[in-house]
FIMIPA-951974 format. One record per residue (C-alpha): z, y, x; residue in three letters. Coordinates in pm, whole numbers, plus 32768, in hexadecimal, padded with zeros to 4 digits. Layout:
! FIMIPA-951974
[[Z; Y; X]; 'Ala']
...
END
This chain:
! FIMIPA-951974
[[5CEB; 7E63; 89D1]; 'Met']
[[5CF5; 7EBB; 885F]; 'Ser']
[[5D8F; 7FFB; 87E1]; 'Lys']
[[5E99; 7F2E; 872F]; 'Lys']
[[5EF5; 7E73; 886B]; 'Ala']
[[5EFF; 7FB9; 892D]; 'Ser']
[[5FE9; 8054; 882E]; 'Ala']
[[60CE; 7F24; 883C]; 'Met']
[[60D9; 7F39; 89B7]; 'Glu']
[[6141; 80A5; 89A3]; 'Thr']
[[6258; 804F; 88B1]; 'Ile']
[[62C8; 7F34; 8996]; 'Tyr']
[[62C7; 8017; 8AC7]; 'Glu']
[[63A0; 8118; 8A1C]; 'Lys']
[[64A2; 800B; 89CF]; 'Asn']
[[64B7; 7F7B; 8B2C]; 'Leu']
[[6613; 7F5A; 8BBD]; 'Gly']
[[667B; 7FDB; 8D11]; 'Thr']
[[663C; 7E92; 8DC5]; 'Lys']
[[64E6; 7E65; 8D23]; 'Gln']
[[647F; 7FC5; 8D87]; 'Lys']
[[64EB; 7F91; 8EEF]; 'Ala']
[[6438; 7E40; 8EFB]; 'Leu']
[[62F4; 7ECE; 8E74]; 'Arg']
[[62F8; 7FD8; 8F83]; 'Ile']
[[6347; 7ED1; 908C]; 'Asn']
[[6222; 7DF9; 901B]; 'Leu']
[[612F; 7F1B; 903E]; 'Asn']
[[60CC; 7F00; 91AC]; 'Lys']
[[602F; 805A; 91A9]; 'Gln']
[[617D; 810A; 9172]; 'Ile']
[[6230; 8123; 92C0]; 'Tyr']
[[6338; 8209; 934B]; 'Gly']
[[64A0; 824F; 93A6]; 'Cys']
[[65F2; 829E; 9311]; 'Phe']
[[66EB; 8395; 93A6]; 'Ala']
[[6830; 83BA; 92E7]; 'Glu']
[[6966; 8485; 932E]; 'Ile']
[[6AA4; 8448; 926C]; 'Gly']
[[6AB4; 8382; 9129]; 'Ala']
[[6942; 833B; 9108]; 'Gly']
[[693E; 81F9; 91D2]; 'Gln']
[[6900; 8129; 909A]; 'Asp']
[[6799; 81A5; 9073]; 'Val']
[[6712; 80E8; 919F]; 'Ala']
[[67FF; 7FC9; 914D]; 'Ala']
[[6753; 7F97; 8FFC]; 'Asn']
[[6606; 7F62; 90A9]; 'Phe']
[[669B; 7E68; 919E]; 'Phe']
[[6743; 7DA7; 9084]; 'Lys']
[[6604; 7D9B; 8FB3]; 'Ala']
[[654B; 7CD0; 90BB]; 'Gly']
[[640D; 7D12; 917B]; 'Gly']
[[649A; 7E4F; 921A]; 'Ala']
[[63DD; 7E13; 935E]; 'Ser']
[[62A0; 7E7A; 92A3]; 'Asn']
[[633A; 7FCD; 9252]; 'Thr']
[[6441; 8035; 934F]; 'Ile']
[[63ED; 80A2; 94AF]; 'Ala']
[[654B; 8126; 94F2]; 'Lys']
[[6696; 8178; 944E]; 'Thr']
[[67A3; 824E; 94E8]; 'Met']
[[68DA; 831A; 94A0]; 'Ser']
[[694B; 8434; 9581]; 'Ala']
[[6AA8; 842B; 94E6]; 'Tyr']
[[6B5A; 84DB; 9604]; 'Asp']
[[6B26; 8654; 9602]; 'Met']
[[6ADD; 8664; 9777]; 'Thr']
[[69D1; 8559; 975B]; 'Phe']
[[6943; 8602; 9625]; 'Ser']
[[692E; 8753; 96D4]; 'Asp']
[[688D; 86B6; 9807]; 'Ala']
[[677C; 8617; 9732]; 'Ile']
[[673E; 8718; 9621]; 'Tyr']
[[67C5; 885A; 96B6]; 'Gly']
[[68E7; 893D; 9658]; 'Val']
[[68CB; 89E7; 9505]; 'Met']
[[6904; 8B5F; 94FB]; 'Glu']
[[69F4; 8B3B; 93D7]; 'Asn']
[[6ABC; 8A31; 9490]; 'Gly']
[[6AA1; 8942; 9369]; 'Arg']
[[6A26; 87DD; 936D]; 'Tyr']
[[69ED; 879E; 91FB]; 'Val']
[[68EC; 88AB; 91BA]; 'Cys']
[[6778; 88D4; 9184]; 'Glu']
[[672A; 8951; 92E5]; 'Pro']
[[67C6; 8812; 9374]; 'Arg']
[[66F6; 873C; 9289]; 'Leu']
[[65B3; 87EF; 92E5]; 'Met']
[[6606; 87CE; 9456]; 'Ser']
[[6636; 8659; 9424]; 'Met']
[[64E8; 8636; 9370]; 'Leu']
[[6432; 8703; 9478]; 'Asp']
[[64C3; 8636; 9594]; 'His']
[[649E; 84DB; 94FD]; 'Glu']
[[6343; 850B; 946B]; 'Tyr']
[[62C5; 85AE; 95AC]; 'Gly']
[[634F; 848D; 9678]; 'Leu']
[[62B0; 8391; 958D]; 'Leu']
[[6155; 842D; 95AC]; 'Ile']
[[617B; 8457; 9725]; 'Glu']
[[61D9; 82E9; 975F]; 'Arg']
[[6115; 8233; 9651]; 'Leu']
[[5FFD; 831E; 95EC]; 'Gly']
[[5EFD; 828D; 96D9]; 'Glu']
[[5F6A; 8124; 96A7]; 'Lys']
[[5F8F; 811E; 9529]; 'Arg']
[[5F07; 8269; 94AF]; 'Gly']
[[5DC1; 81DA; 9427]; 'Glu']
[[5E70; 80E2; 9340]; 'Thr']
[[5FC5; 817D; 92F3]; 'Ser']
[[604C; 828B; 920F]; 'Thr']
[[6178; 82FB; 92DA]; 'Phe']
[[62C2; 8379; 924F]; 'Phe']
[[640A; 8401; 92D0]; 'Ala']
[[6534; 83E7; 91E6]; 'Phe']
[[6668; 84B7; 923B]; 'Ser']
[[67B0; 8514; 919B]; 'Asp']
[[68EC; 85C7; 9203]; 'Thr']
[[6A11; 858A; 911D]; 'Val']
[[6B84; 85D5; 90F4]; 'Ala']
[[6C1C; 84CE; 9010]; 'Ala']
[[6D77; 84D8; 8F7B]; 'Leu']
[[6E7D; 84EB; 908C]; 'Asn']
[[6FB3; 8413; 90A4]; 'Tyr']
[[708C; 8514; 8FEF]; 'His']
[[6F7E; 855B; 8EE8]; 'Lys']
[[6F98; 86CF; 8F23]; 'Thr']
[[6E2D; 8728; 8F6F]; 'Asn']
[[6CF3; 8760; 8EA2]; 'Asp']
[[6C13; 8638; 8EEE]; 'Ala']
[[6AA7; 869C; 8F1A]; 'His']
[[6978; 8662; 8FF4]; 'Gly']
[[6811; 86B6; 904E]; 'Trp']
[[6702; 85B0; 903B]; 'Met']
[[6591; 85C4; 9088]; 'Gly']
[[6454; 8503; 90D6]; 'Val']
[[632D; 8574; 91A9]; 'Arg']
[[6209; 848E; 9160]; 'Phe']
[[6094; 8458; 9165]; 'Gln']
[[5FCA; 83D2; 9042]; 'Leu']
[[5E96; 8383; 9113]; 'Thr']
[[5E81; 830A; 927C]; 'Pro']
[[5E60; 842F; 936E]; 'Lys']
[[5E8A; 8519; 9245]; 'Gly']
[[5F67; 864B; 922D]; 'Gly']
[[60D4; 861B; 91D7]; 'Tyr']
[[6198; 867A; 90A2]; 'Asn']
[[630A; 86C5; 907B]; 'Asp']
[[63ED; 8681; 8F54]; 'Ile']
[[6547; 8717; 8F87]; 'Ile']
[[6673; 86F2; 8EA0]; 'Ile']
[[67DD; 875A; 8E9E]; 'His']
[[68D1; 8672; 8DF2]; 'Val']
[[6A3B; 867D; 8D80]; 'Lys']
[[6AFB; 8537; 8D6A]; 'Met']
[[6BF3; 8522; 8C4A]; 'Leu']
[[6C89; 83C6; 8C70]; 'Asp']
[[6DFB; 83D0; 8CC1]; 'Asn']
[[6DD7; 82BD; 8DC3]; 'Asp']
[[6D37; 82CB; 8F1B]; 'Asn']
[[6C94; 8173; 8F03]; 'Val']
[[6BFA; 81C2; 8DB0]; 'Leu']
[[6B6D; 8304; 8E3F]; 'Gln']
[[6ACB; 8240; 8F5A]; 'His']
[[6A30; 8152; 8E60]; 'Gln']
[[69AD; 826E; 8D86]; 'Ala']
[[690D; 8317; 8EB3]; 'Leu']
[[686B; 81D2; 8F1C]; 'Gly']
[[67CF; 81AE; 8DC3]; 'Thr']
[[6760; 8318; 8DBC]; 'Leu']
[[66BE; 82F8; 8F13]; 'Gly']
[[65F4; 81C9; 8EA7]; 'Val']
[[658B; 827D; 8D68]; 'Asn']
[[6516; 83A5; 8E34]; 'Leu']
[[6451; 82CD; 8F25]; 'Met']
[[63B1; 820C; 8E08]; 'Tyr']
[[6359; 834A; 8D4F]; 'Gly']
[[62B0; 83DC; 8E83]; 'Cys']
[[61BA; 82BD; 8E97]; 'Tyr']
[[6194; 8248; 8D2F]; 'Phe']
[[61CF; 837B; 8C51]; 'Tyr']
[[613A; 848C; 8D2D]; 'Asn']
[[6022; 84CB; 8C32]; 'Lys']
[[6124; 8521; 8B27]; 'Asp']
[[623E; 85F9; 8BB8]; 'Pro']
[[62F1; 8601; 8A69]; 'Glu']
[[62FF; 8483; 8A5E]; 'Ala']
[[6370; 8489; 8BC9]; 'Leu']
[[6488; 8577; 8B6D]; 'Leu']
[[64FA; 84A1; 8A49]; 'Leu']
[[64EB; 8363; 8B1B]; 'Ser']
[[65EF; 83EB; 8C0C]; 'Leu']
[[66FC; 838E; 8B10]; 'Met']
[[668C; 8223; 8AE8]; 'Asp']
[[67C2; 8141; 8AF7]; 'Asp']
[[689B; 827B; 8B06]; 'Leu']
[[6946; 835B; 8A08]; 'Ser']
[[6982; 84D0; 89F3]; 'Lys']
[[6AF9; 84A1; 8A10]; 'Asp']
[[6AC2; 8407; 8B6A]; 'Arg']
[[69B4; 84E3; 8C00]; 'Ile']
[[6940; 8649; 8BD2]; 'Gln']
[[67FE; 86CF; 8C6B]; 'Ile']
[[6804; 884A; 8C77]; 'Asp']
[[66D8; 8889; 8D5A]; 'Met']
[[6587; 87E5; 8D8C]; 'Ile']
[[6458; 8864; 8E47]; 'Arg']
[[62FA; 87D6; 8E67]; 'Phe']
[[6225; 884A; 8F8C]; 'Glu']
[[60E3; 87D7; 902F]; 'Gly']
[[5F6F; 87A8; 8FEF]; 'Pro']
[[5FA2; 86A7; 8EDB]; 'Asp']
[[608B; 878D; 8E17]; 'Phe']
[[5FC2; 88D1; 8E18]; 'Lys']
[[5FC1; 88D6; 8C9B]; 'Glu']
[[6138; 88A6; 8C79]; 'Val']
[[61F8; 89DD; 8C0F]; 'Asp']
[[6354; 89AB; 8C9E]; 'Asn']
[[63E1; 8AA8; 8BA9]; 'Arg']
[[6386; 89BA; 8A8F]; 'Leu']
[[6433; 88A6; 8B4F]; 'Met']
[[656B; 8981; 8B52]; 'Ser']
[[6551; 89AD; 89DB]; 'Leu']
[[652E; 8836; 89A6]; 'Arg']
[[6660; 87EA; 8A78]; 'Leu']
[[672D; 88B2; 897E]; 'Val']
[[6673; 8850; 8841]; 'Ser']
[[668F; 86DB; 8898]; 'Tyr']
[[6802; 8703; 88DD]; 'Gly']
[[67E8; 86AA; 8A4E]; 'Phe']
[[68A0; 87EE; 8A99]; 'Ser']
[[6937; 8912; 89DB]; 'Asp']
[[68AD; 8A11; 8AD1]; 'Ile']
[[6766; 8A45; 8B8A]; 'Ala']
[[6705; 8B67; 8C69]; 'Leu']
[[65CD; 8BF3; 8D0F]; 'Phe']
[[6578; 8D29; 8DD2]; 'Gly']
[[647F; 8E42; 8DA1]; 'Ala']
[[6385; 8D76; 8E6C]; 'Asp']
[[639A; 8C5C; 8D6C]; 'Gly']
[[6443; 8B72; 8E65]; 'Lys']
[[654E; 8A93; 8DD0]; 'Asn']
[[66A7; 8AD4; 8E5D]; 'Leu']
[[67ED; 8A14; 8E5C]; 'Gln']
[[68FC; 8AE9; 8DB4]; 'Pro']
[[6A16; 8A8E; 8EA3]; 'Ser']
[[6941; 8AE1; 8FD3]; 'Glu']
[[68EA; 8C38; 8F47]; 'Val']
[[6A3D; 8C96; 8EB6]; 'Leu']
[[6B2A; 8BFD; 8FB6]; 'Phe']
[[6C20; 8D0F; 901C]; 'Arg']
[[6B56; 8E13; 8F5E]; 'Lys']
[[6B9B; 8F07; 8E42]; 'His']
[[6AD5; 8E9A; 8D0E]; 'Ala']
[[6A65; 8FAF; 8C21]; 'Leu']
[[69BB; 8F25; 8AE9]; 'Val']
[[68EF; 8FC2; 89D2]; 'Leu']
[[68A2; 8ED8; 88B1]; 'Arg']
[[6775; 8F1E; 87D6]; 'Gly']
[[6649; 8E8C; 8725]; 'Arg']
[[6563; 8F83; 87DC]; 'Phe']
[[6458; 8F59; 86D2]; 'Arg']
[[63DE; 9047; 8747]; 'Pro']
[[64A3; 90F0; 885B]; 'Leu']
[[64D7; 9258; 87E8]; 'Val']
[[655A; 9395; 8887]; 'Asn']
[[66BA; 9353; 8810]; 'Val']
[[66C6; 920E; 88D8]; 'His']
[[6669; 92C1; 8A19]; 'Leu']
[[6767; 93D3; 89D2]; 'Asp']
[[6876; 92D0; 8992]; 'Met']
[[6825; 9224; 8ADA]; 'Leu']
[[681C; 9363; 8BA6]; 'Glu']
[[694A; 9417; 8B11]; 'Thr']
[[6A14; 92D5; 8B02]; 'Gly']
[[69C3; 9281; 8C6B]; 'Arg']
[[6A25; 93DD; 8CE7]; 'Lys']
[[6B6C; 93D1; 8C2B]; 'Gln']
[[6BBB; 9272; 8CA7]; 'Phe']
[[6B75; 92DF; 8E0D]; 'Met']
[[6C7E; 93ED; 8DEC]; 'Arg']
[[6D8F; 92EE; 8DA4]; 'Glu']
[[6E8A; 92F7; 8EC6]; 'Pro']
[[6E8C; 917C; 8EF1]; 'Asp']
[[6D0F; 9154; 8EFA]; 'Val']
[[6C58; 912A; 9045]; 'Glu']
[[6B08; 91D1; 900E]; 'Lys']
[[6A44; 90EF; 90F6]; 'Asp']
[[6AB9; 8FB9; 903B]; 'Lys']
[[6A46; 9011; 8EDB]; 'Val']
[[6949; 8F2C; 8E30]; 'Val']
[[68B2; 8FB1; 8CEC]; 'Val']
[[683D; 8EAC; 8BF0]; 'Leu']
[[676D; 8ED1; 8AB5]; 'Ser']
[[67DF; 8DB2; 89D7]; 'Glu']
[[6722; 8D13; 88B6]; 'Ile']
[[67D2; 8C09; 87E8]; 'Thr']
[[671D; 8ADE; 8752]; 'Leu']
[[6777; 8B6A; 85FD]; 'Gln']
[[66D5; 8CB3; 865E]; 'Gly']
[[6594; 8BFC; 86B9]; 'Leu']
[[656F; 8B45; 8570]; 'Lys']
[[6487; 8BC7; 8464]; 'Gln']
[[64B6; 8BB7; 82EC]; 'Ala']
[[6450; 8A48; 82EC]; 'Asp']
[[6566; 89FD; 83EA]; 'Ala']
[[6465; 899C; 84F0]; 'Glu']
[[6434; 8A39; 8646]; 'Ile']
[[62DB; 8ACA; 8680]; 'Asp']
[[62A2; 8A92; 87F3]; 'Glu']
[[6193; 8B9C; 880A]; 'Lys']
[[6278; 8C99; 8765]; 'Asp']
[[6389; 8C38; 885C]; 'Phe']
[[62A0; 8C6C; 8984]; 'Leu']
[[6229; 8DB8; 88F6]; 'Asp']
[[638E; 8E3B; 88EE]; 'Arg']
[[63D8; 8DB0; 8A45]; 'Val']
[[629B; 8E44; 8ADB]; 'Asp']
[[630B; 8F9C; 8A6A]; 'Ile']
[[646C; 8F73; 8AF3]; 'Leu']
[[63EB; 8EEB; 8C3E]; 'Cys']
[[62EA; 9005; 8C5C]; 'Ser']
[[6411; 90F6; 8C52]; 'Leu']
[[64C2; 9037; 8D68]; 'Gly']
[[65C0; 8F88; 8C89]; 'Gln']
[[6669; 8E3C; 8CCF]; 'Met']
[[6664; 8D6D; 8B8F]; 'Val']
[[676E; 8C7D; 8B13]; 'Met']
[[673A; 8B88; 89F5]; 'Ile']
[[687A; 8B06; 8958]; 'Ser']
[[68F1; 8A28; 8841]; 'Asn']
[[6A2B; 8AFA; 8815]; 'Tyr']
[[6A1E; 8BB1; 86C9]; 'Gln']
[[6B84; 8C2A; 86F4]; 'Glu']
[[6BD7; 8D14; 8811]; 'Tyr']
[[6D1A; 8C63; 8870]; 'Tyr']
[[6C56; 8B28; 88C8]; 'Lys']
[[6B6F; 8BED; 89AB]; 'Leu']
[[6C97; 8C91; 8A58]; 'Val']
[[6D45; 8B40; 8A82]; 'Ala']
[[6C0E; 8ABA; 8B2F]; 'Tyr']
[[6BE6; 8BE7; 8C15]; 'Leu']
[[6D58; 8BDE; 8C6C]; 'Ser']
[[6D2D; 8A85; 8D05]; 'Lys']
[[6C30; 8B14; 8DF9]; 'Ile']
[[6CC9; 8C60; 8E5C]; 'Thr']
[[6E24; 8CF7; 8E58]; 'Lys']
[[6D9F; 8E57; 8E8C]; 'Leu']
[[6D96; 8F52; 8D71]; 'Lys']
[[6C91; 8F1D; 8C63]; 'Met']
[[6BFE; 9008; 8B63]; 'Gly']
[[6B58; 8FDB; 8A12]; 'Leu']
[[6A79; 90F2; 898E]; 'Ile']
[[6A7B; 90DE; 8812]; 'Ile']
[[6A06; 91B1; 86F1]; 'Gly']
[[6B00; 922C; 85EF]; 'Tyr']
[[6A90; 9120; 84F1]; 'Pro']
[[6AF0; 9014; 85EF]; 'Asn']
[[6C4F; 90A5; 8603]; 'Leu']
[[6C67; 9077; 848C]; 'Glu']
[[6BE2; 8F14; 84B3]; 'Tyr']
[[6CE6; 8EBA; 85BA]; 'Ile']
[[6E01; 8F1B; 84CD]; 'Phe']
[[6D7E; 8E4E; 83A6]; 'Glu']
[[6E66; 8D23; 8386]; 'Glu']
[[6D63; 8C4B; 82D4]; 'Lys']
[[6CBD; 8C08; 8425]; 'His']
[[6DEF; 8B50; 84A8]; 'Tyr']
[[6E48; 8A61; 8390]; 'Thr']
[[6DF8; 8937; 8471]; 'Asp']
[[6F0E; 899B; 8562]; 'Leu']
[[7072; 8923; 851C]; 'Pro']
[[70F5; 8A75; 858B]; 'Gly']
[[6FE6; 8B3B; 84DA]; 'Gly']
[[6F94; 8C96; 8557]; 'Ile']
[[70CD; 8C9F; 8634]; 'Leu']
[[7054; 8B6E; 86F3]; 'Glu']
[[6EFB; 8C08; 8727]; 'Ser']
[[6F95; 8D51; 8798]; 'Phe']
[[7078; 8C98; 888B]; 'Ala']
[[6F3C; 8C17; 8931]; 'Thr']
[[6E72; 8D57; 8913]; 'Leu']
[[6F71; 8E5B; 897A]; 'Phe']
[[705C; 8D99; 8A5F]; 'Ser']
[[6F48; 8D95; 8B63]; 'Arg']
[[6EF6; 8EB9; 8C43]; 'Asn']
[[6E07; 8F43; 8B3F]; 'Leu']
[[6DB2; 908E; 8A9D]; 'Lys']
[[6CDC; 90DE; 896E]; 'Leu']
[[6BFE; 9212; 8980]; 'Phe']
[[6BA2; 9282; 8821]; 'Val']
[[6A5D; 933B; 87DF]; 'Tyr']
[[6A7A; 9411; 86A2]; 'Pro']
[[69B4; 93EF; 8560]; 'Thr']
[[6959; 94F5; 845C]; 'Gln']
[[69C6; 949E; 82FC]; 'Gln']
[[69A4; 9591; 81D9]; 'Asn']
[[6977; 96B0; 82CE]; 'Asn']
[[6ABA; 9650; 837F]; 'Asn']
[[6AC3; 95D5; 84E7]; 'Ile']
[[6B90; 9497; 84E3]; 'Met']
[[6C44; 9429; 8620]; 'Asn']
[[6D7F; 9370; 8686]; 'Ser']
[[6E58; 949A; 862F]; 'Met']
[[6DD6; 9498; 84CA]; 'Arg']
[[6DE2; 9323; 84A0]; 'Phe']
[[6EE4; 92A5; 83A7]; 'Thr']
[[6F2E; 912F; 83BD]; 'Pro']
[[6FDC; 9072; 82A2]; 'Pro']
[[713C; 90FB; 8277]; 'Ile']
[[71E5; 8FC1; 82FE]; 'His']
[[7119; 8FDD; 843F]; 'Leu']
[[7151; 9151; 846F]; 'Leu']
[[7270; 912D; 8566]; 'Asp']
[[71AB; 902D; 862D]; 'Leu']
[[7084; 911D; 863F]; 'Tyr']
[[7166; 9239; 86B2]; 'Arg']
[[71F2; 9155; 87BE]; 'Tyr']
[[7093; 910F; 8844]; 'Leu']
[[703B; 9280; 8845]; 'Ile']
[[7182; 92DD; 88F1]; 'Ala']
[[714A; 91D4; 89FE]; 'Asn']
[[6FEC; 924E; 8A50]; 'Asn']
[[6F3C; 911A; 89C9]; 'Lys']
[[6E51; 91E1; 88E9]; 'Ile']
[[6DA7; 9329; 893E]; 'Glu']
[[6C96; 93FC; 88A3]; 'Asp']
[[6B56; 943E; 8962]; 'Ile']
[[6B2B; 95B0; 89A7]; 'His']
[[69FF; 968A; 8A03]; 'His']
[[6917; 95BF; 8924]; 'Tyr']
[[67D4; 964C; 8897]; 'Asn']
[[6818; 96AE; 872D]; 'Glu']
[[66A7; 9689; 86D3]; 'Lys']
[[66D0; 9512; 86FF]; 'Asn']
[[67D5; 94F6; 85EC]; 'Leu']
[[66CB; 950C; 84DE]; 'Thr']
[[65F7; 93F1; 856C]; 'Ile']
[[65EA; 92B7; 8496]; 'Asn']
[[6558; 918C; 854E]; 'Thr']
[[64EF; 90D3; 8412]; 'Asp']
[[643A; 9202; 8385]; 'Lys']
[[6392; 923A; 84D5]; 'Thr']
[[631B; 90D1; 84D2]; 'Leu']
[[628B; 90F9; 8373]; 'Glu']
[[61CB; 9230; 83DD]; 'Leu']
[[613D; 9170; 8504]; 'Ile']
[[60CD; 9050; 8425]; 'Lys']
[[6029; 913D; 832D]; 'Gln']
[[5F82; 9208; 843D]; 'Gly']
[[601A; 9348; 83B2]; 'Glu']
[[6067; 947C; 847D]; 'Glu']
[[61C4; 94E2; 84E5]; 'Gly']
[[6245; 93AD; 8595]; 'Trp']
[[61D7; 9427; 86ED]; 'Glu']
[[62E3; 9535; 86F5]; 'Glu']
[[63EE; 9425; 86E4]; 'Asn']
[[6363; 9352; 8800]; 'Val']
[[634F; 938C; 897C]; 'Pro']
[[61F4; 93E3; 89FF]; 'Asp']
[[61D6; 92A3; 8ACB]; 'Glu']
[[6226; 91D4; 8997]; 'Val']
[[612E; 9293; 88BC]; 'Ile']
[[6019; 923D; 89AE]; 'Lys']
[[6075; 90CC; 89B9]; 'Met']
[[6089; 90B3; 883E]; 'Ile']
[[5F31; 9151; 8810]; 'Lys']
[[5E84; 90A8; 8934]; 'Asp']
[[5F01; 8F4F; 88D5]; 'Arg']
[[5F20; 8F75; 875B]; 'Cys']
[[6091; 8F19; 8762]; 'Leu']
[[617B; 8EF3; 8638]; 'Phe']
[[605E; 8EE6; 853F]; 'Gly']
[[5FBE; 902D; 85AC]; 'Phe']
[[5E64; 9021; 8504]; 'Pro']
[[5D52; 9004; 8605]; 'Cys']
[[5BE8; 8FD0; 85A6]; 'Val']
[[5B3D; 8EE4; 869A]; 'Val']
[[59E9; 8F6C; 86FA]; 'Val']
[[5908; 8E89; 87CD]; 'Pro']
[[58DD; 8F11; 892C]; 'Gly']
[[59F4; 9013; 8909]; 'Met']
[[5B3F; 8FEE; 89BE]; 'Ser']
[[5C8B; 901F; 890A]; 'Lys']
[[5CC7; 9155; 89D9]; 'Gln']
[[5B7B; 91E7; 8963]; 'Asp']
[[5BD3; 918F; 87FB]; 'Met']
[[5D24; 9239; 881B]; 'Ala']
[[5C7E; 9370; 88AD]; 'Thr']
[[5B80; 9374; 8792]; 'Glu']
[[5C94; 9358; 868E]; 'Glu']
[[5D34; 9490; 871B]; 'Lys']
END
């Protein structure tokens, strides 16, 4: 086949409709497996039946819709929930294991087996619930080969139950097709999930690639792409780099968030986290064992001067945060009230925002709310009507320590500010390290880039080592053949 013909085929494949995708899978006699769907996901298997030739693909379909049947087959979840990741993984384990046990000897030499599962809560009759679901595929790419998993969490936004079913059916076919035809290009696979769908119908806020054929995939980058492509406004991953679903992590938890660029992470960031956390823990309505601390980076905070996101730079920052045990959130919420509105849908427990004094000034600048009909009052109604408290870390300006008590908002907002202070919505962070008030992150970064002395005193020891060993943030390293980066860093000292 010519290169031109090959390119045309690729373009054609990427424009296939749902029925054409399902049919192509059905006509591939090597792809064989089962579907197990709980809740609103029944349309996935239905699409394959309607496409024709399903007997080539489907060994079994089932739905354990009743809770008692579901528990008997897949076990009882510790959290008592049915639409959750543990339930999905239990379904995949059970169905794939059963498939191999019953068909491995008979068809294993010629088949690439798969198990597709989903567990979904669609819009209820009264339209009072948040419609969402878990969907995943466990699949082989070579007969008798090891299996891979692709797991996603989806939110359905249609205001009609039937439309949500249809959207899930399309998404399920896209996922199956991507597993077998876009597995060499995970980014193309990710983009293809929205084929024949729109972002006002479906949101994907978690995706995870696992298995021998995805060893080179960095799931943290997949999290970043979910947000940068607009598939979701939030993505989350833990200190171990594993992608997490925000609602699973924050459900009935206290969220404490520190926003920053962390380029690099300096001593003041650690002090803000530690002092802010201790102060938040002392709040009378905070349950200490339910606090989740998040280090948040916005898309805007990731962009460089050319308005592009440098993925290596992103991973460098994340590596440092994760090495210090931090859970990292990526968001597309430049304004704090939008972040709080999102978190408030997940948890009703008290939340905290750790901010620097300059961010307090930013929050009270009315120019940031010109797109709202109610202006700054509308944003404050969202931000401060929730069970939220701002913890303000001071800044040194002209030899003065500036904090919430020294902040002077515009005169027409002064009474509003006093109201927030009087109602315990804003509080200064105490017992901070005064040495940190002179640290300037941008100046520290310039010293690092120039290889000049003095930046180390602003940066935690663990971070110093990572910057020098890995030549992060433009730190000048001379590559010497046969010498490791660690040896080079030692020699530079």
